[in-house]
C-alpha positions in Angstrom: -73.7 -59.7 -75.4 -71.2 -59.1 -72.3 -69.3 -56.0 -72.0 -65.5 -57.2 -72.5 -63.3 -54.8 -70.7 -59.4 -54.5 -70.8 -58.9 -57.0 -68.2 -60.7 -59.8 -70.3 -58.3 -59.1 -73.4 -55.2 -59.1 -71.2 -56.4 -62.6 -69.9 -56.8 -63.7 -73.3 -53.3 -62.9 -74.1 -52.1 -64.5 -70.9 -54.0 -67.8 -72.1 -52.0 -67.3 -75.7 -48.8 -66.9 -74.0 -49.5 -70.0 -71.7 -50.4 -72.1 -74.8 -47.3 -71.1 -76.5 -45.0 -71.8 -73.5 -46.7 -75.2 -72.9 -45.9 -76.0 -76.6 -42.2 -74.9 -76.2 -41.9 -76.8 -73.0 -43.4 -80.1 -74.3 -40.5 -80.1 -76.8 -38.6 -82.0 -74.2 -40.7 -84.9 -74.2 -38.8 -87.5 -76.1 -41.7 -89.6 -77.3 -43.4 -88.0 -80.3 -46.7 -89.7 -79.3 -46.5 -88.5 -75.9 -45.9 -85.0 -77.0 -48.5 -85.0 -79.4 -50.9 -86.1 -76.7 -49.8 -83.5 -74.4 -50.2 -80.8 -76.8 -53.7 -82.3 -77.8 -54.6 -82.3 -74.1 -53.7 -78.8 -73.6 -55.5 -77.5 -76.8 -58.7 -79.4 -75.8 -58.5 -77.8 -72.2 -58.3 -74.3 -73.8 -61.1 -75.0 -76.3 -63.4 -76.5 -73.9 -63.0 -73.2 -71.9 -63.1 -70.9 -74.8 -66.5 -69.4 -74.1 -65.9 -68.2 -70.6 -66.6 -64.7 -70.1 -66.1 -64.3 -66.3 -62.8 -62.7 -65.4 -62.5 -64.5 -62.3 -62.9 -67.9 -63.5 -60.6 -67.2 -66.3 -57.9 -66.3 -63.8 -58.6 -69.3 -61.9 -58.1 -71.5 -65.0 -55.1 -69.9 -66.0 -53.6 -70.6 -62.3 -54.8 -74.2 -62.5 -53.5 -74.9 -66.0 -50.0 -73.3 -65.0 -49.9 -75.6 -62.2 -50.8 -78.7 -64.1 -48.3 -77.8 -66.8 -45.5 -77.6 -63.8 -46.2 -81.0 -62.8 -46.6 -82.4 -66.4 -43.8 -80.5 -67.8 -40.8 -79.8 -65.3 -38.8 -78.0 -67.8 -41.4 -75.1 -68.0 -39.5 -72.6 -66.2 -41.6 -69.5 -67.3 -45.1 -70.7 -66.6 
């Protein structure tokens, strides 16, 4: 079993914060179906990377997700 350090748990909280902000930003999507598809896409990305343990890879995934959210949801100022 990998040794999870403090950095790993900090990154875990950053992912949760990123997910919540994406949900909030998606409220500005007027079409309910498009909104639910966007949320489902983001959720599936998080689930797909759920078992990652390498801190560097997790940080890279967070950076990539932020960039994609900014492109898809321009109203996401806090990301």
